[in-house]
C-alpha positions in Angstrom: -8.0 1.9 -11.1 -8.0 -1.9 -10.5 -11.7 -2.2 -11.8 -10.9 -0.6 -14.8 -8.3 -3.3 -15.5 -10.0 -5.9 -14.6 -13.2 -4.5 -17.1 -10.1 -5.0 -19.7 -10.7 -1.2 -20.0 -7.0 0.3 -19.3 -3.8 -2.5 -19.9 -1.1 -3.7 -17.6 1.1 -1.4 -19.7 -1.4 1.4 -18.7 -1.8 1.4 -15.5 1.9 0.9 -14.8 1.8 4.1 -16.5 -0.7 5.6 -14.7 1.4 4.7 -11.5 4.4 6.3 -12.6 2.2 9.9 -13.3 0.6 9.7 -9.7 1.6 11.7 -7.2 4.2 9.5 -4.4 4.3 10.9 -1.0 6.6 10.0 2.1 5.6 10.9 5.4 8.2 10.5 8.0 8.9 12.0 11.6 12.7 12.9 12.8 14.2 14.5 15.5 17.3 17.5 14.7 20.4 16.3 15.8 20.9 19.8 17.6 18.1 22.5 18.2 18.0 25.3 15.1 17.4 28.9 15.6 15.2 30.6 13.5 17.2 31.5 11.1 18.4 28.1 10.6 15.1 27.0 10.4 14.4 29.9 7.7 17.4 29.0 5.8 16.4 25.0 6.1 13.1 26.4 4.3 14.7 28.1 1.3 16.8 25.5 0.6 14.2 23.1 0.9 11.6 25.2 -1.0 13.8 26.3 -4.0 14.9 22.9 -4.3 11.4 21.0 -4.5 10.6 23.8 -7.2 13.6 22.4 -9.5 12.2 18.8 -8.9 8.6 19.1 -9.0 8.1 18.1 -5.0 5.2 19.5 -2.6 4.5 19.2 0.7 4.6 20.4 4.4 7.2 20.6 7.1 5.9 20.4 11.0 8.6 21.8 13.5 8.1 21.7 17.3 11.2 22.0 19.6 13.6 19.5 17.4 10.7 17.1 16.2 10.2 17.0 12.8 7.0 15.6 11.0 7.2 15.9 6.9 5.0 15.2 3.7 6.4 14.9 0.9 5.2 15.0 -2.5 5.6 14.4 -6.1 7.3 11.7 -8.4 8.0 8.4 -7.0 12.0 8.8 -8.0 12.3 12.7 -6.9 10.5 12.0 -3.5 12.6 8.6 -3.1 15.9 10.2 -3.7 15.2 13.4 -1.3 13.8 10.6 1.1 16.9 9.2 1.0 19.1 12.6 1.6 17.6 13.6 4.4 17.7 9.8 6.1 21.4 10.5 5.5 21.6 14.2 6.6 23.5 14.3 10.2 21.3 17.1 11.2 18.4 14.1 11.8 18.2 11.4 14.0 15.4 8.3 14.4 14.1 9.0 10.8 10.9 6.9 10.6 8.5 6.1 8.1 5.0 6.6 8.5 3.6 6.1 5.0 4.4 6.3 1.8 2.9 5.0 -1.6 0.9 6.2 -4.9 -1.9 8.3 -4.0 -4.7 9.8 -6.9 -3.5 13.8 -6.0 -0.9 16.0 -4.8 -2.7 17.0 -0.9 0.0 20.3 -1.3 -0.2 21.4 -4.5 -0.4 24.9 -3.9 2.9 24.6 -1.5 6.2 24.0 -2.5 6.9 23.6 1.0 4.7 25.1 3.8 6.1 25.7 7.2 3.7 24.7 10.3 5.2 25.2 14.2 3.5 24.1 17.5 4.0 24.3 21.2 5.2 21.6 23.1 1.7 19.9 24.4 0.2 19.3 21.1 3.7 18.0 19.4 3.8 15.6 22.1 -0.3 14.5 21.4 0.8 14.5 17.8 3.7 12.3 17.9 1.4 10.2 20.2 -0.6 9.7 17.4 1.9 8.4 15.2 3.5 6.2 18.0 0.0 4.6 18.5 -0.8 4.0 14.6 2.7 2.1 14.1 1.7 0.1 17.3 -1.5 -0.5 16.5 -1.3 -1.9 13.1 1.5 -3.1 10.5 -0.8 -1.0 7.5 0.4 2.3 6.4 -0.4 5.3 8.3 -4.0 6.0 7.1 -5.5 9.6 5.5 -6.8 9.9 9.4 -3.7 9.7 10.4 -2.2 12.5 8.6 -5.2 14.9 9.2 -5.0 14.1 12.8 -1.4 15.5 12.8 -2.6 18.5 10.8 -5.2 18.8 13.4 -2.8 19.0 16.3 -0.2 21.3 14.4 -3.3 23.8 13.5 -2.1 23.4 10.3 -5.4 24.2 7.3 -4.3 23.2 4.0 -6.0 24.7 1.0 -8.1 21.9 -1.4 -6.3 20.2 -3.5 -4.9 21.1 -7.1 -3.2 20.1 -9.6 1.1 21.1 -9.0 1.8 24.1 -10.5 4.4 25.9 -8.5 4.2 28.9 -6.5 6.1 31.7 -8.3 7.6 34.5 -5.9 
């Protein structure tokens, strides 16, 4: 996009419109203030899916023993509004932003909210990866970090697609 702007193929106004239209993401980690039962987790997931469909959001929630890693993506204002709610939500503590910004396309276009689970040792390695990335650089987390987390949680993603909410 920058190259097209420099070649004067697009105006500044067009670049801003494209940025507004490109999906925005937030990748964060948090801890539950108390352990959730399976029923509570499923209830939370159902509410998230319903909300996400109404607000054109997609994403992935990874969970293990009260630890969460979540990727939210969609229109910037919608992602930021939901993330602000999550940060204020009394069910979460130690909410840490790992990465956020615009991307060229959605990674989870097929999922209004997917859920991944993992046993204790793998989640520890995944969170160590996040912590090492944070300590090693002031730069936001890269795609490699997200890939490492997905691999640690044994999540196999479908190819990225355009947003089309799933109908159930």
